[in-house]
LOVEXDO-401799 format. One line per field, with one value per residue (C-alpha): residue number from 0; x, z, y. Coordinates in steps of 0.05 Angstrom, whole numbers. Layout:
// LOVEXDO-401799
n <- c(NUM	...)
px <- c(X	...)
pz <- c(Z	...)
py <- c(Y	...)
//
This chain:
// LOVEXDO-401799
n <- c(0	1	2	3	4	5	6	7	8	9	10	11	12	13	14	15	16	17	18	19	20	21	22	23	24	25	26	27	28	29	30	31	32	33	34	35	36	37	38	39	40	41	42	43	44	45	46	47	48	49	50	51	52	53	54	55	56	57	58	59	60	61	62	63	64	65	66	67	68	69	70	71	72	73	74	75	76	77	78	79	80	81	82	83	84	85	86	87	88	89	90	91	92	93	94	95	96	97	98	99	100	101	102	103	104	105	106	107	108	109	110	111	112	113	114	115	116	117	118	119	120	121	122	123	124	125	126	127	128	129	130	131	132	133	134	135	136	137	138	139	140	141	142	143	144	145	146	147	148	149	150	151	152	153	154	155	156	157	158	159	160	161	162	163	164	165	166	167	168	169	170	171	172	173	174	175	176	177	178	179	180	181	182	183	184	185	186	187	188	189	190	191	192	193	194	195	196	197	198	199	200	201	202	203	204	205	206	207	208	209	210	211	212	213	214	215	216	217	218	219	220	221	222	223	224	225	226	227	228	229	230	231	232	233	234	235	236	237	238	239	240	241	242	243	244	245	246	247	248	249	250	251	252	253	254	255	256	257	258	259	260	261	262	263	264	265	266	267	268	269	270	271	272	273	274	275	276	277	278	279	280	281	282	283	284	285	286	287	288	289	290	291	292	293	294	295	296	297	298	299	300	301	302	303	304	305	306	307	308	309	310	311	312	313	314	315	316	317	318	319	320	321	322	323	324	325	326	327	328	329	330	331	332	333	334	335)
px <- c(-400	-356	-297	-359	-395	-325	-311	-380	-373	-443	-457	-455	-525	-551	-512	-545	-612	-608	-582	-648	-693	-662	-723	-715	-664	-668	-652	-593	-567	-592	-558	-497	-484	-502	-449	-401	-428	-401	-339	-325	-351	-379	-430	-452	-446	-519	-509	-467	-520	-571	-534	-535	-614	-666	-696	-665	-702	-683	-726	-701	-724	-712	-732	-715	-701	-668	-688	-754	-798	-851	-805	-780	-846	-855	-790	-800	-859	-839	-778	-828	-867	-809	-776	-830	-841	-769	-749	-700	-709	-651	-657	-626	-635	-629	-612	-660	-611	-628	-559	-564	-624	-603	-543	-592	-631	-571	-548	-617	-604	-542	-563	-616	-669	-741	-775	-771	-817	-795	-810	-792	-759	-807	-793	-720	-716	-684	-741	-698	-666	-733	-755	-703	-708	-784	-775	-740	-777	-846	-834	-889	-889	-905	-915	-918	-921	-874	-926	-1000	-986	-939	-972	-981	-995	-1008	-1054	-1116	-1095	-1167	-1201	-1152	-1156	-1232	-1235	-1181	-1206	-1288	-1263	-1218	-1275	-1329	-1287	-1261	-1231	-1223	-1148	-1091	-1048	-971	-941	-873	-812	-821	-785	-830	-905	-937	-917	-970	-1022	-1025	-1044	-1083	-1122	-1134	-1151	-1209	-1237	-1231	-1274	-1316	-1337	-1342	-1287	-1229	-1164	-1106	-1042	-983	-930	-861	-793	-779	-734	-712	-696	-711	-703	-778	-772	-725	-767	-822	-787	-749	-814	-861	-806	-800	-878	-886	-829	-846	-916	-959	-971	-1020	-1078	-1126	-1109	-1114	-1056	-1059	-988	-968	-947	-926	-859	-873	-917	-856	-824	-881	-902	-828	-833	-897	-868	-810	-849	-894	-951	-999	-1021	-1086	-1151	-1202	-1210	-1139	-1093	-1068	-1061	-1083	-1036	-1052	-1011	-1013	-988	-992	-917	-900	-874	-935	-970	-908	-916	-922	-981	-999	-1007	-1078	-1076	-1096	-1066	-1031	-1042	-970	-966	-1024	-990	-922	-965	-1004	-939	-903	-961	-979	-900	-912	-970	-939	-884	-932	-915	-974	-1030	-1081	-1118	-1095	-1118	-1067	-1093	-1051	-1065	-1087	-1107	-1122	-1164	-1138	-1164	-1175	-1132	-1159	-1106	-1093	-1059	-1119)
pz <- c(3087	3059	3118	3172	3145	3153	3218	3242	3217	3169	3097	3067	3042	3119	3134	3083	3097	3176	3161	3110	3168	3232	3250	3180	3209	3271	3344	3352	3286	3313	3367	3339	3289	3346	3385	3327	3312	3379	3374	3304	3308	3239	3205	3134	3092	3083	3013	2978	3003	2963	2906	2889	2905	2851	2892	2956	3023	3010	3003	2985	3009	2980	3014	3000	3073	3123	3179	3158	3210	3165	3124	3199	3214	3142	3139	3214	3208	3132	3170	3233	3179	3135	3186	3214	3148	3142	3103	3112	3091	3064	3074	3026	3024	2956	3000	2954	2893	2831	2824	2886	2871	2808	2848	2903	2845	2814	2889	2897	2829	2833	2909	2870	2918	2911	2908	2930	2962	2931	2954	2886	2874	2812	2772	2774	2778	2728	2700	2652	2709	2752	2686	2685	2753	2756	2693	2742	2808	2835	2857	2893	2910	2973	2986	2910	2847	2793	2742	2729	2708	2775	2839	2894	2961	2995	3011	2973	2964	2936	2997	3047	3018	3012	3090	3107	3055	3072	3151	3141	3091	3139	3205	3169	3111	3052	3049	3002	2984	2998	2962	2973	2928	2865	2892	2865	2840	2908	2885	2836	2860	2922	2890	2846	2895	2928	2865	2858	2932	2930	2865	2889	2954	2900	2922	2887	2888	2913	2895	2933	2889	2907	2888	2837	2878	2887	2955	3013	3067	3072	3138	3112	3041	3085	3133	3078	3026	3077	3101	3029	3026	3103	3090	3015	3041	2998	3054	3034	2997	3052	3131	3123	3090	3077	3071	3020	3086	3158	3149	3110	3158	3213	3169	3155	3226	3250	3193	3219	3293	3269	3236	3304	3271	3319	3295	3310	3304	3333	3338	3375	3315	3255	3212	3210	3190	3170	3144	3118	3137	3210	3228	3283	3314	3290	3353	3397	3349	3376	3359	3347	3271	3249	3197	3155	3185	3144	3164	3151	3195	3145	3087	3110	3128	3062	3022	3051	3050	2976	2953	2994	2958	2886	2921	2937	3006	3028	3075	3021	3070	3013	2951	2892	2869	2825	2863	2942	2969	3042	3069	3110	3181	3209	3265	3291	3338	3354	3290	3246)
py <- c(403	346	357	368	298	258	293	274	205	211	209	282	271	252	328	359	330	357	427	430	410	381	335	298	255	209	243	203	229	288	288	265	317	372	346	351	425	443	412	431	508	489	534	519	580	599	641	581	531	572	584	502	500	505	556	584	599	674	732	802	871	930	994	1067	1097	1040	1089	1113	1083	1071	1024	997	974	943	901	879	843	814	795	756	720	703	665	631	602	582	629	688	761	796	877	925	1004	1032	1106	1142	1136	1101	1066	1045	1007	984	955	928	896	858	833	799	769	739	721	669	702	656	726	796	857	927	995	1024	1092	1097	1158	1138	1058	1025	986	938	916	897	870	822	798	796	744	697	709	734	807	840	924	961	1034	1054	1008	1009	1022	1002	932	907	863	916	921	989	1039	1065	1144	1161	1130	1165	1233	1233	1222	1279	1329	1315	1325	1388	1422	1406	1428	1497	1531	1475	1455	1482	1414	1419	1365	1316	1312	1275	1216	1160	1154	1165	1245	1253	1198	1232	1301	1270	1241	1307	1345	1295	1303	1368	1369	1311	1364	1416	1463	1492	1448	1496	1460	1503	1514	1489	1477	1408	1368	1288	1294	1239	1289	1305	1347	1390	1400	1421	1469	1505	1509	1532	1586	1615	1614	1645	1698	1714	1762	1723	1667	1605	1601	1585	1569	1496	1463	1388	1353	1296	1256	1267	1279	1337	1367	1364	1421	1457	1462	1477	1535	1560	1564	1603	1657	1657	1631	1579	1520	1482	1488	1534	1611	1622	1595	1619	1554	1481	1428	1368	1301	1232	1163	1164	1173	1143	1202	1246	1236	1271	1326	1399	1401	1325	1318	1302	1247	1194	1118	1075	1004	982	924	896	921	882	818	818	837	774	725	747	727	662	641	662	612	561	563	606	599	611	660	713	706	719	786	834	894	901	970	977	1035	1085	1105	1178	1202	1269	1310	1379	1405	1411)
//
């Protein structure tokens, strides 16, 4: 910056002011700097600049899986709103591994981020590392909360499971529950929501016995576990299977197909399979999956608005609540 200031023939404070906000300097000064930028090719080191600031314009985002369409849509929404408000969203993936999550948290701290939005692993998260980061900057959790005290934006699992359990009970045999690997707090929260919904409708909850796993390969988990159950001779407790999420349901449907079972609703089908989340590909499964839709665009918007509000940059449209739970919408398709 010092060398560029000398090159352009202006003071460093003036040049620094331009890079913070180009419209904060006079038009003639702005034109002079922009011409010098073209000639020199100079670009300030964004990370070095932010390290020197009392508060940077970088917002950290940590997700468990960068290839999952849910997290892709979530981060796209966060990035768009961050850019509109003059912040840069820096996204890191933990790849479902506690040690990588810990490294990502430490990376954000070293970058002097202004705040962070995190989808935690929960079960194996390094709480101490997150607590340390949370003492210096505001943290907002999405998808699954770290604990009962953390600021969180996500789906109201009680409402969503009540919705789909009600539909499945009214339209056919009551559902048994096919859980998900215990990779975050959603695993227990969703199972509990299923049990509460069944009891509310005076039905007996049926939990499918599954192998204890912490894999993020949900489709493979669903396929292998369903294959094991279907080939054991025991089968599922009922002919309606409610899966913890759509990715697990993909695997269950594939396993049923390989065993010669027809998945769908009506007299000509062997099994009904439903999911949760409304994964972007669930409508293109064979058959398309009946599910409940999480509003991931709204989760992303509310999370970034809540974080900006904590930083004093918000619009005031979102109240600074500790926890925001969104209701889901029932998506009726042909799998159940």
